[in-house]
C-alpha positions as CSV (number, residue, x, y, z in Angstrom):
1,R,37.9,158.8,93.2
2,T,39.6,159.2,96.6
3,W,41.1,162.0,98.5
4,T,44.9,161.9,99.1
5,R,46.7,164.0,101.7
6,E,49.5,166.1,100.2
7,R,52.2,167.9,102.0
8,T,52.9,171.6,101.8
9,D,55.8,173.6,103.0
10,T,53.7,175.9,105.2
11,D,52.0,175.7,108.5
12,R,49.7,178.8,107.8
13,N,46.0,178.4,107.4
14,L,44.9,178.0,103.8
15,N,41.7,179.9,102.8
16,A,41.0,179.2,99.1
17,V,42.2,177.0,96.3
18,A,41.7,177.3,92.5
19,W,42.4,175.0,89.6
20,H,44.3,176.1,86.4
21,R,41.9,176.4,83.4
22,A,44.1,174.1,81.3
23,G,44.6,171.6,84.2
24,L,48.2,172.4,84.6
25,G,48.1,172.9,88.3
26,A,46.5,174.6,91.3
27,M,47.0,177.6,93.5
28,A,46.1,177.8,97.2
29,V,46.2,181.0,99.3
30,G,46.1,181.8,103.0
31,D,47.1,183.7,106.1
32,N,50.0,186.2,106.0
33,G,50.0,186.2,102.2
34,V,51.0,182.6,101.7
35,V,50.6,181.4,98.1
36,L,51.2,177.8,97.2
37,Y,51.5,176.4,93.6
38,R,51.0,172.8,92.7
39,H,52.3,171.8,89.3
40,M,50.9,168.8,87.6
41,P,54.0,166.7,86.7
42,D,54.2,164.8,83.5
43,A,54.6,161.0,83.4
44,G,58.2,160.0,83.7
45,E,60.0,157.1,82.0
46,S,58.0,154.6,84.1
47,G,54.8,156.0,82.7
48,K,53.6,157.0,86.2
49,P,53.3,160.7,87.0
50,A,55.9,162.0,89.4
51,E,54.6,163.1,92.8
52,A,53.0,166.5,92.8
53,V,54.5,169.0,95.2
54,W,53.1,172.2,96.6
55,K,55.7,175.0,96.5
56,T,55.6,178.4,98.2
57,V,55.5,181.4,95.7
58,D,56.9,184.7,96.9
59,T,54.5,187.5,95.7
60,G,55.9,190.1,98.1
61,R,52.5,190.4,99.7
62,F,51.8,189.8,103.4
63,Q,48.1,190.5,103.8
64,T,45.9,187.5,104.4
65,L,44.6,186.2,101.1
66,R,41.0,184.9,100.9
67,G,40.4,184.1,97.2
68,V,42.2,183.0,94.0
69,V,41.1,182.4,90.4
70,D,42.9,181.6,87.2
71,T,42.0,184.0,84.3
72,D,42.8,184.3,80.5
73,L,43.5,188.0,80.8
74,F,45.6,188.4,83.9
75,G,46.8,184.9,84.9
76,W,46.2,184.1,88.6
77,V,44.2,186.8,90.5
78,F,44.3,187.0,94.3
79,C,42.2,189.0,96.8
80,G,42.3,189.5,100.5
81,D,42.5,191.8,103.5
82,G,43.2,195.5,103.1
83,G,41.5,195.5,99.7
84,T,44.3,193.4,98.2
85,L,43.6,192.6,94.6
86,F,46.5,191.6,92.4
87,A,47.5,189.4,89.5
88,M,50.5,187.2,88.8
89,D,51.3,186.2,85.3
90,A,53.1,183.0,84.1
91,N,56.5,184.7,84.6
92,G,55.7,185.4,88.3
93,E,55.3,189.2,87.7
94,V,52.9,190.7,90.2
95,K,50.6,193.6,89.4
96,D,48.0,195.5,91.4
97,L,44.6,195.5,89.8
98,A,42.7,197.9,92.1
99,P,43.5,201.1,93.9
100,A,44.5,201.1,97.6
101,G,41.9,201.9,100.2
102,L,39.2,199.3,99.4
103,P,37.6,197.2,102.2
104,D,38.8,193.6,102.8
105,L,38.0,191.4,99.9
106,T,36.7,187.9,100.6
107,S,36.2,186.2,97.2
108,V,37.1,186.6,93.6
109,S,35.8,185.0,90.4
110,W,36.3,185.4,86.6
111,A,34.4,184.8,83.4
112,P,35.4,185.8,79.9
113,E,32.3,187.9,79.3
114,T,32.6,189.9,82.6
115,G,36.2,189.8,83.6
116,V,37.3,189.7,87.2
117,I,34.8,190.4,90.0
118,A,35.8,190.5,93.6
119,V,33.6,191.1,96.6
120,G,34.1,191.9,100.3
121,H,33.3,193.8,103.4
122,Q,30.9,196.8,103.4
123,G,29.2,195.3,100.3
124,I,32.0,196.2,98.0
125,V,32.0,194.8,94.4
126,V,35.1,195.4,92.3
127,R,35.1,194.6,88.6
128,V,38.2,194.5,86.4
129,K,37.4,194.2,82.7
130,G,40.9,195.1,81.5
131,P,44.3,196.5,82.7
132,N,42.9,200.0,83.2
133,E,39.2,199.2,83.5
134,V,38.4,199.0,87.2
135,T,35.1,199.9,88.8
136,S,33.7,199.5,92.2
137,E,30.3,199.9,93.8
138,Q,28.5,199.2,97.1
139,P,24.9,197.9,96.3
140,I,24.6,196.9,100.0
141,R,26.4,197.7,103.2
142,K,26.9,194.2,104.7
143,A,29.8,191.9,103.9
144,L,29.7,189.8,100.8
145,R,31.4,186.5,101.3
146,S,31.3,184.7,97.9
147,V,31.0,185.5,94.2
148,A,30.4,183.6,91.0
149,A,31.1,185.4,87.7
150,G,29.0,185.0,84.6
151,S,26.7,186.9,82.2
152,T,25.0,187.8,85.5
153,S,27.4,187.6,88.4
154,W,26.1,186.7,91.8
155,A,27.4,187.5,95.3
156,V,26.1,186.4,98.7
157,G,26.9,187.4,102.2
158,D,25.9,188.2,105.7
159,D,22.3,188.1,106.9
160,G,21.1,186.4,103.7
161,E,22.2,189.3,101.4
162,A,22.4,188.5,97.7
163,V,23.5,190.8,94.8
164,A,23.1,190.3,91.1
165,C,25.5,192.2,88.8
166,S,25.1,192.8,85.1
167,E,25.5,196.4,83.9
168,T,25.1,197.5,87.6
169,C,24.8,195.6,90.8
170,R,21.5,195.3,92.7
171,R,20.3,193.7,95.9
172,V,18.1,190.6,95.4
173,H,15.7,189.6,98.2
174,T,16.4,186.0,99.4
175,G,14.0,185.7,102.3
176,V,16.8,184.2,104.3
177,R,18.4,185.9,107.3
178,R,21.4,183.5,107.7
179,N,24.9,184.2,106.6
180,L,25.5,182.9,103.1
181,N,29.1,181.8,102.2
């Protein structure tokens, strides 16, 4: 019902946060590859939950991260600058999901029926349906800033651009010329 300030062990900018599907914690990501994990502690002997603490997770990555989502298939999935798209499982094992050379990625989402979808600069849309099922396309050329996965996935971006993705991705006219985030 109220917002409470919580301390972290970083002074880097944080760019995105995601909640664990089962409510077990949260992950936040930011500049210079910072990844923070917040575990939801159990109630102690007093019956009151212990204080939650944000802890830095070492992923071995240093690119600025701009998106994070929790998935059934891969665990946590992160996206960011330099086309960074990787997953980290419950054991802390990190695995790249997409090939090198992609434009900067700005947002990532996931749904059981579509898998992981990430979007970014130059209108890139990257979809990961399984460990070796990665596709990418560029239905527009302007940066896409945010994505929501679903039976039809939607992405929005610069100058009012919108993209709808089902089997393929296509530009959708919005009538808006402002940046959509």
